[in-house]
C-alpha positions as semicolon CSV with decimal commas, in nm:
position;residue;x (nm);y (nm);z (nm)
1;M;-5,684;-3,547;-0,026
2;R;-5,503;-3,540;-0,381
3;K;-5,430;-3,180;-0,334
4;L;-5,260;-3,230;0,022
5;L;-5,095;-3,540;-0,126
6;F;-4,949;-3,314;-0,390
7;L;-4,784;-3,075;-0,143
8;T;-4,670;-3,285;0,060
9;I;-4,440;-3,442;-0,233
10;L;-4,325;-3,069;-0,321
11;F;-4,205;-3,033;0,048
12;L;-4,020;-3,295;0,051
13;L;-3,804;-3,253;-0,270
14;P;-3,460;-3,180;-0,223
15;I;-3,303;-2,829;-0,261
16;F;-3,026;-2,768;-0,483
17;F;-2,748;-2,491;-0,395
18;I;-2,562;-2,344;-0,692
19;H;-2,211;-2,223;-0,601
20;A;-2,075;-1,947;-0,843
21;Q;-1,770;-2,027;-1,001
22;E;-1,521;-1,714;-0,961
23;V;-1,156;-1,602;-0,907
24;D;-1,061;-1,269;-0,737
25;L;-0,754;-1,111;-0,815
26;L;-0,591;-0,881;-0,492
27;W;-0,263;-0,719;-0,472
28;Q;-0,054;-0,473;-0,294
29;G;0,265;-0,326;-0,326
30;D;0,562;-0,445;-0,131
31;T;0,614;-0,113;0,009
32;Y;0,589;0,090;0,347
33;V;0,281;0,220;0,511
34;S;0,242;0,339;0,858
35;P;0,097;0,149;1,124
36;F;-0,275;0,187;1,158
37;Y;-0,274;0,295;0,786
38;Q;-0,624;0,180;0,687
39;G;-0,544;0,185;0,273
40;R;-0,302;-0,094;0,112
41;A;0,037;-0,064;0,040
42;L;0,027;0,075;-0,363
43;W;0,294;-0,006;-0,583
44;S;0,538;0,285;-0,692
45;N;0,797;0,340;-0,928
46;Q;1,083;0,073;-0,899
47;S;0,900;-0,113;-0,616
48;A;0,784;-0,467;-0,643
49;I;0,415;-0,586;-0,649
50;T;0,232;-0,901;-0,542
51;L;-0,088;-1,044;-0,683
52;A;-0,302;-1,326;-0,533
53;A;-0,594;-1,543;-0,691
54;I;-0,857;-1,626;-0,452
55;P;-1,094;-1,878;-0,620
56;R;-1,458;-1,913;-0,480
57;G;-1,650;-2,246;-0,548
58;L;-1,378;-2,430;-0,733
59;G;-1,241;-2,659;-0,474
60;N;-0,919;-2,671;-0,308
61;P;-0,680;-2,390;-0,410
62;A;-0,405;-2,612;-0,414
63;G;-0,531;-2,827;-0,657
64;L;-0,620;-2,603;-0,935
65;I;-0,444;-2,484;-1,247
66;Y;-0,330;-2,108;-1,272
67;K;-0,258;-1,912;-1,621
68;W;-0,123;-1,558;-1,559
69;T;-0,094;-1,323;-1,794
70;R;0,085;-0,975;-1,820
71;N;-0,005;-0,728;-2,100
72;G;-0,092;-1,018;-2,304
73;T;0,191;-1,245;-2,255
74;V;0,136;-1,564;-2,072
75;L;0,371;-1,632;-1,791
76;G;0,449;-1,984;-1,841
77;N;0,698;-2,019;-1,559
78;I;0,484;-1,893;-1,273
79;S;0,179;-2,071;-1,408
80;G;0,086;-2,416;-1,297
81;I;-0,092;-2,635;-1,033
82;G;-0,132;-2,432;-0,705
83;K;0,037;-2,155;-0,842
84;N;-0,210;-1,897;-0,711
85;S;0,032;-1,578;-0,661
86;L;0,344;-1,408;-0,847
87;S;0,548;-1,083;-0,773
88;F;0,677;-0,879;-0,995
89;S;0,943;-0,561;-1,035
90;D;0,930;-0,338;-1,345
91;S;1,246;-0,206;-1,498
92;I;1,386;0,164;-1,378
93;I;1,092;0,336;-1,519
94;S;0,759;0,162;-1,392
95;R;0,502;0,120;-1,636
96;P;0,123;0,054;-1,610
97;Q;0,062;-0,286;-1,635
98;T;-0,266;-0,555;-1,703
99;F;-0,255;-0,853;-1,503
100;K;-0,478;-1,160;-1,575
101;V;-0,532;-1,499;-1,420
102;D;-0,709;-1,806;-1,584
103;I;-0,836;-2,109;-1,384
104;L;-0,810;-2,415;-1,596
105;S;-0,911;-2,745;-1,587
106;N;-0,717;-3,036;-1,643
107;D;-0,863;-3,031;-2,005
108;E;-0,762;-2,634;-2,005
109;K;-1,138;-2,549;-2,010
110;V;-1,164;-2,210;-1,814
111;L;-1,334;-2,203;-1,537
112;A;-1,281;-1,881;-1,411
113;T;-1,108;-1,543;-1,485
114;A;-0,997;-1,231;-1,384
115;S;-0,788;-0,903;-1,452
116;T;-0,639;-0,580;-1,326
117;F;-0,487;-0,272;-1,462
118;I;-0,261;-0,139;-1,218
119;V;-0,028;0,199;-1,258
120;P;0,278;0,258;-1,037
121;I;0,269;0,582;-0,843
122;S;0,510;0,795;-0,716
123;P;0,617;0,748;-0,329
124;T;0,483;1,024;-0,082
125;L;0,623;1,184;0,233
126;L;0,445;1,228;0,573
127;I;0,520;1,371;0,863
128;Y;0,383;1,325;1,212
129;E;0,440;1,500;1,542
130;N;0,599;1,206;1,839
131;N;0,460;1,307;2,108
132;P;0,599;1,237;2,477
133;L;0,324;1,111;2,637
134;Y;0,120;0,995;2,328
135;G;0,346;0,882;2,085
136;F;0,288;0,905;1,721
137;M;0,015;1,151;1,620
138;F;-0,107;0,939;1,335
139;H;-0,445;1,083;1,290
140;R;-0,327;1,456;1,205
141;E;-0,076;1,453;0,942
142;I;0,131;1,794;0,957
143;N;0,104;2,007;0,670
144;G;-0,009;2,363;0,574
145;V;0,073;2,614;0,879
146;R;0,135;2,454;1,206
147;K;0,095;2,659;1,531
148;L;0,321;2,535;1,820
149;Q;0,188;2,497;2,163
150;D;0,488;2,363;2,337
151;Q;0,827;2,487;2,356
152;E;0,979;2,182;2,220
153;I;0,808;1,961;1,966
154;T;0,920;1,627;1,760
155;Y;0,841;1,561;1,402
156;T;0,888;1,218;1,244
157;A;0,881;1,137;0,882
158;F;0,752;0,862;0,728
159;P;0,833;0,742;0,359
160;F;0,493;0,602;0,189
161;F;0,515;0,362;-0,084
162;Y;0,934;0,346;-0,039
163;S;1,072;-0,010;-0,083
164;V;1,156;-0,044;0,286
165;F;1,049;-0,226;0,556
166;N;1,027;0,042;0,853
167;H;1,046;0,443;0,834
168;T;1,414;0,422;1,007
169;D;1,539;0,238;0,722
170;N;1,912;0,299;0,654
171;S;1,824;0,265;0,259
172;I;1,702;0,599;0,286
173;N;1,851;0,939;0,335
174;Y;1,669;1,241;0,493
175;E;1,740;1,622;0,477
176;W;1,525;1,861;0,705
177;R;1,623;2,208;0,655
178;T;1,461;2,506;0,787
179;N;1,498;2,869;0,688
180;T;1,736;2,966;0,936
181;G;1,975;2,761;0,790
182;E;1,972;2,444;1,016
183;T;2,016;2,109;0,867
184;E;1,929;1,748;1,003
185;S;1,997;1,420;0,815
186;T;1,808;1,167;1,077
187;N;1,437;1,046;1,029
188;S;1,333;1,249;1,307
189;V;1,397;1,611;1,453
190;T;1,337;1,809;1,750
191;Y;1,290;2,179;1,741
192;R;1,309;2,411;2,070
193;I;1,158;2,731;2,060
194;P;1,403;2,998;2,231
195;D;1,256;3,181;2,524
196;N;1,051;3,523;2,472
197;T;1,050;3,471;2,093
198;S;0,759;3,485;1,853
199;G;0,761;3,436;1,470
200;T;0,727;3,156;1,195
201;S;0,964;2,903;1,042
202;Q;0,964;2,678;0,696
203;I;1,072;2,353;0,743
204;Q;1,161;2,144;0,430
205;V;1,210;1,764;0,457
206;R;1,335;1,509;0,181
207;A;1,343;1,154;0,143
208;V;1,551;0,980;-0,117
209;S;1,636;0,635;-0,181
210;V;2,004;0,522;-0,168
211;D;1,965;0,270;-0,417
212;K;1,628;0,367;-0,622
213;I;1,671;0,688;-0,806
214;L;1,267;0,754;-0,878
215;Q;1,202;0,681;-0,502
216;D;1,259;1,084;-0,411
217;S;1,013;1,294;-0,214
218;N;0,980;1,602;-0,031
219;K;0,779;1,798;0,193
220;S;0,719;2,166;0,320
221;F;0,525;2,304;0,616
222;L;0,540;2,653;0,810
223;V;0,511;2,657;1,212
224;E;0,397;2,943;1,426
225;F;0,564;2,977;1,743
226;G;0,529;3,246;2,056
227;N;0,258;3,518;2,030
228;Q;0,165;3,623;1,681
């Protein structure tokens, strides 16, 4: 009887859950990526970057105190109650940056901390076919050697990680060149194969930002047409 009573008391004891106090530090570049892109927008030279602190197990995020640090320097002007995000733009030549966030109690005790080291990249140019039936063929990037199946094809340039809102932004100048001397200065170009001809042609594309000199990239690929 005593053993049964003892087991019953154990089952009636309350269960306590301990919630971990942590903070996740997320970031993404304020740059362009194409629709359906599965990665995040990266931070490139001369672009802005946004960081966000996501606390867990610390209560209401709006009531917490955030202390931001960049490369060991406390950013007092953007730290404080509820300031869980920051935006940053470097000088002309962007350099690697270490960001840190501390979440503090009212008596300035550190409750949670997180940091990240971010290296800027160079923007890149990707080319996709714009199919009249299916639209942009984002599943197949144009590079290397491309065998043309139709008499006419349209290519569109997408400026990944440039400081623009869309691929047709007027702040980017495009230049398309072929080995026959043809040039185009639009975001999309259409090439038509003359009847009863075959051969190869090299296409070179360049995208240059109007106001950010380091946002400049190029791409080249070879197209084959006709019966080789």
